[in-house]
N, C-alpha and C positions, 0 to 999 in steps of 0.2 A: 556204875554211877548212873542215876536217872538223868536222861536228857533234859535240857532246859525246856520250859513250857513252850516258848516261842517256836523252837525247833520241832516239838511234838505236834503243835498245831500245823506247822508247815508240812510235815510228813502225812498228817491225817487229811489235809486238803489235797495233797497229791494223790493219795490212795482212794479217797471217797468223794472229793468235791466239796462245795461250800455249805451244803444243807446242814443246819442244826435244828434238831427236832425238839420243840418245847414239850415239857411234861407239865400240863396245867389241869389238874383234876378239879375244875370248878363245878358247881352244883349242876349246871345244865348239861355238861358233858357227862358226868357221872350218871344222870338220869337217862341220857340218850344211850349210854352203854349198858343200861340195866343194872347199874351198881348202886349200892347204898351210899347215901350222902354222909359218910362218916369215914373215920380213919381206915377202916378195913376196905372200904370202896376205893379210897385214894391209893392205898398200898396196891391193890390189885390192878388198878388203872395204870399206875406207874410201872409195875413189873411187866405188864402186857406191852406197854410202849417200849420199854427196854428191849424185850424179846424181839419186837418187830423192827426196832432200829438196828439191832446188832448185825454187823456185817454189811449193812446197807448205807450207813453214814458214819461219820467220825465223831459226832458231837451230839450231846443231849443237854438240855437246859431245864432242870426242874425249877418251877416258880415256887419259892419257898412258902409264900403266903397261903397257897392253897392247901398245904399241909399243916402249917402253924395253926390255922383256924380250928383244927380238931384237938388242940392242946398237946399233952405229952404223948398220946397215942398217935397223933399225926406226925410228931417229930420222929417217933419210932418207925412209922411208915416211910418217912423220907429217908432215914438212915438205911432202911432195907433197900429202897429203890436205888439210891446212890451207890451202895455197896454192890448191888447186882450189876449196875451199869459199868462200874469201873472193872469189875471182874470180867465183863464181856469185852473189855478193850476199848470201850467208848470213853472219850474225854468228857468229863462231867463239869458243867459250869453251874454252880449254885447261884441262882438269881435271887440274892438277898438284899442287894444295894445297901450294904452296911457302910456307916460313916460316923466317926466320933473322934474323940481326942484321947491322947495319952494311953493309960493302961486299959481303958475300955476298948479302944480300937485294937490294941494288942491282943486282947482276949477274944474279940471277934475273929481276928485272924487265926488264932490258935484253934478256935472251934471249927473253922471251915477249911483251914489249910494245914493244920498240924498233922504230921505223920501218925497214923494210928487213932486219930480222933473218930468218934462215932459218927460225926458229920463230915468226914474228910471228902473233899472235892478236889478236882484238879485246878479249878479256878473259881474266883468269887467276883461278883459285880460289886463295886464300891462307889460311894458318893463322895466327890471331892469338895463339896460346897461348904465345908468348914475349913477349906484350905488344903491344897494337895499335900503340903507338908504334914498335916495331921494324920495322913495315912502312912507315915514313915515306918511304923512298926509292921504294918502289913506288907509294904514293899520288901522290908528286910526278911521277914519270915518267908514270903513267897520265893525270894531269891535263894534262900537257904534250903528250902524244901523242894526246889524244882517245880514250883507251882506258878500260877499266873493270876493276874488281876485284870478285870475289865473296868476301866474308870469311866464313869458317866461323863461324856464330853459335849455331845450335841444331841439332844433328844427332840422328837418331833411333836410332842404334846404342846399345844398352844400356850399353856401356862408357863412354859419354860423360856419362851422367846425373850421376854424383857430382861431376864437375868443372864441368860447364856449369850445373848447377842449385845449386851452392854459392853462398852469400850473401857479397857483398862488405861492406865496412864501412858502406856506405850502405843496406844492406838489399836491394839489387837482386840478382838472380841474375847470375852471371858472363855468361851469354848476353845478358841485358838490358844489362849494362854495356858489352859489345862493341858492341851496336846503338847505344847512346847515344853512344859515342865516335866511331864511324864516321859517324853522323848529324851530329854537330858538324862533322866534316870536310866532309861534303856541303853543309851549310848555309853554310859559309864560302866555298865556291866555286860556288854555284848561284844563278842569278838567280830572280826571282819567277816562280813557276809552273813552273819547270823541274824535271826529275827529276835526282836525284843520280846520279853515275857509279859510286859505290862501293856495291855491293849486298851482299846477304847470302845465305848458304846456310842454308836452314831446311827441315828434313826434312818431307815431306808427310804422314808418318804420326805426327808429333809432337803432343803435347798442348801447344799454345802457352801456355795458361794456366799449366801446371805449369812451363814453361820461363821464365815471366815475360815473354814476348814480347807486346807489344801495339802499337797504332798508333804510328808514328814519323813525323817530318818532317825534311827534305823526303822526298817519295816517292822510293824507290829500288827498283831491280829486286831480286826475290827469286828465286833459283835453288832450286827445290824438287825434289830427288830423292825417289824413293819412289813415283812413279806407275807403274802397270803391274804388273810382276812382283812388286814389294814391297807391293802391296796397295791403294794409293790409286787411285781411278778419276776420270775427268773430272767426274762429278757431285759428287765430294767437294771440288773445288777451292774453290768459294765457301763451302761449309759449314765447311771447315777453316780457311780463311784470312780469311773475313769481310771486313772493311774493307780488309785488305791485298791481297785477291785480284786487283784490276786490274793489279798490277805483278808478278804471279807468272809465272815461266817453268816450266812443268810438264815435268820431265825424265823421259823414258822411253827405255829401252835394250832390254833383252832381250825385252820383250813385243812390241816392234815388229820388232826385228832377227830374231827367230825366225821371221818370216813367210818368210824366205828371199829370195834376190835377185829371183826372178821375180814375187813378189807384194809386194815391198817398197814401190814407189811407191804402189800402191793402198792398202796398209795405212796409210802415212803420211797419205795424203789423207783417208782415212776417219776416222782418229783425230784429225787436225787439225780436221776439221769437227765432231766431237763436242765438242772443247774450245771451239770458237768458239760453239757453240750454248749451252753452259751459261754462258759468260761474257758473252754478249750478250743474255741474257733480260732 
């Protein structure tokens, strides 16, 4: 029986530390790598990144949009990259930020989390702003398949502040309400001492206090974009996330990928070691 996603994240963090390598083959990086700005270039970029990450980190996060822009050939490239990453033992987080209602959301979940799907990932980023309950089918399928979800809770882009920091009738921020509702789902399906499989996206450069985000139970993974090019550094992880830091996946993309294909493996290994040092002190 496949271990629950939360426990697989926990094991990967113990083995490799918190670095999550983004796979973002946008046009500028493809050009810098000497690759064509098409699906073939995106495929080669992704496969090289997987090879460099294998054995050095526990997580990779393909940004789906950079593959989708090339149409069906780009989706085929993404399928190849994610399949190679999962075969290499990496936990694959598809960064697609899907969010819809009813059967539409159910089929998004089947596409990204269904066993044997061409787009099968280990986890999917999802948007709860049609209501956390609208993701019900995705929660159910993830639980059934041993997969995970990362629910957008508190993002650091300025456009999100008015919505995510608005107060609900209970006085909590919307972000805090999302965390509470998802945490209740985790609690219902998690054994004593286990990590929940439904995690959160929380920006690494965010003021957690202003967002109303504090400790929650049970423990669940936190995907934290914003490290590297967006300003947060490994030394910031514990300072910014405090008691939440043991479950944080520090997502970096451009700051690592800009090293280029020849220096990528060494850059990943060095950066991963920096994260392990600050989280194991």
